[in-house]
C-alpha positions in Angstrom: 79.3 -60.0 -0.2 80.9 -57.1 1.6 84.1 -57.1 3.7 82.3 -56.8 7.0 80.3 -60.0 6.2 83.6 -62.0 5.8 84.9 -60.9 9.3 84.7 -63.5 12.1 85.3 -61.8 15.5 87.4 -64.0 17.7 89.1 -61.5 19.9 92.6 -62.3 18.4 95.3 -59.7 18.7 96.8 -60.9 15.4 94.3 -62.3 12.9 93.9 -63.0 9.2 92.1 -60.5 6.9 88.9 -62.2 7.8 89.4 -62.3 11.6 90.5 -66.0 11.9 93.4 -66.9 14.1 96.8 -67.0 12.4 98.3 -70.4 11.7 101.3 -70.7 14.1 103.3 -72.4 11.3 102.8 -69.7 8.8 105.9 -67.6 9.5 108.0 -70.8 9.5 106.8 -71.8 6.0 107.1 -68.2 4.7 110.7 -68.2 6.0 111.5 -71.4 4.3 110.0 -70.2 1.0 112.0 -66.9 1.3 115.3 -68.8 1.8 114.6 -71.0 -1.2 113.6 -68.1 -3.4 116.9 -66.2 -2.7 119.0 -69.3 -2.9 120.2 -69.5 0.7 120.8 -72.6 2.8 118.2 -73.8 5.3 118.3 -71.9 8.6 116.0 -71.5 11.5 114.1 -68.3 11.9 115.6 -68.0 15.4 119.0 -67.9 13.7 118.0 -64.7 11.9 117.0 -63.2 15.2 120.3 -64.1 16.8 122.1 -62.6 13.8 120.2 -59.4 14.1 121.2 -59.1 17.8 124.8 -59.7 16.9 124.8 -57.1 14.1 123.1 -54.5 16.4 125.7 -55.1 19.1 128.6 -54.9 16.5 127.1 -51.5 15.3 127.5 -50.2 18.9 123.8 -50.2 19.8 123.6 -50.4 23.6 122.6 -53.8 25.0 119.6 -52.2 26.8 118.3 -50.9 23.5 118.9 -54.2 21.7 117.1 -56.0 24.5 114.1 -53.6 24.1 114.1 -54.0 20.3 114.2 -57.8 20.5 111.7 -58.0 23.4 
């Protein structure tokens, strides 16, 4: 079977390697697995986003730029 035979067009902006929609819980579970692998305490993925904002601001990145980066 060739790669194009595996693809399922669904019009998704972000899709799996076969064109299926992404599982909305995937990033959460990958985040939890990463924390366990490196021996860190449980934390919400949103906490990492907030930490990134704080670090960028502490580094002197303008708020407007941080806002653009974070969406």
